[in-house]
N, C-alpha and C positions, 0 to 999 in steps of 0.2 A: 478582524478575522476571517479569513477562510477557512472551514472547518468540511474535511470529505471522508466519511465511512466509504470501502471500497470492501464490500463481502465476498467470498470466494468459496468456489466447489473443485477441490483439485478429488484429481485421479486417485483410487489411493497407491497405484501403485507410484507416481512420483510425488508422495507427503515430501519424505527427506529430502528430494533436488528442490522441491519448489522452497523450501526450506534454509538451505544453503542459497541460493539465488535471489529470493528475500532479503536476507537479512544481506546480501552484500550490497542490495539493492539501497537497504536501508540504511547503510554505516555511510553513504555517499550520499543521501539524500538529506540529509540530519547538515551536510558542511555547506550544503546550498544558500545562502543571504539570504533569503526569503521563508526558507525553512524556522517552527516556530517546535513543534513536533514531530515525530512519523515513530509508530508503531506499528508493533506483526505480532498480531496475536494467534495464538490457531486454539481452535475448543476444545475442552477438556472431554466433553462425551464423542464429541466426533473428529476424530483427529485430522480429520480431510475437509474442513472447514475454518478458512481463517476470518478477521479486518485483519485490513489496512486502514488502520487510524491517525490522519495526516492533518498537521495546521498548517496554513502558511500566513504569513502580514496578508494580503490581501491576494485575490482570483490570481494578479500577476505570477504571484508564483508557483501557485499547482500549470499554470499557462509555462515557466519557464522548466519547472519540471522534467513537464514530458517531452523539451527540447532535446535535454540531458542523455549523453551516451549511455549513463546507467540504465536509467529508466528504460531505454530504449533495449538494449539489451536483455533487461528482464522483462518487456512485453515480448522481446519475440522469442523470449526462451521459456517463459510458462505459457502463454495460449494455447502450446500443446497441451499441457497437463490440468487444459480446465477439464472438468465435469460437464460444466454448464457456464453461458458467458458472465463473466462478474457488474455484480451488481454499485454500483455511487449512487452515494446520497449524501448530496452538501445541507449541511448543517446552519446554524444562526446561532453563539450562545449567552445562553441567556445569563451564564453564571459558567466563568472560566477561571477552578482551581488552580488550585500548584503543580 
């Protein structure tokens, strides 16, 4: 499996629009053949902070995701909403529950 976490800090005035864009991207991503999981999470004590939790069957799943129309639309639309550059981290599963 290929697990990827993306930490995102959004400018306050774009929080609601960011959520709309990200949910649309997520709804399409979960339809991709190599996607296992795609979560959009918002931090409770700071509504400008988000985490994308992405799981693919392998690294090519992420590569293919980044070539999709919905990802590129999301990226183009949300890049100006970012308070800082997104931080992506690759993880290796030790235990992957339900």
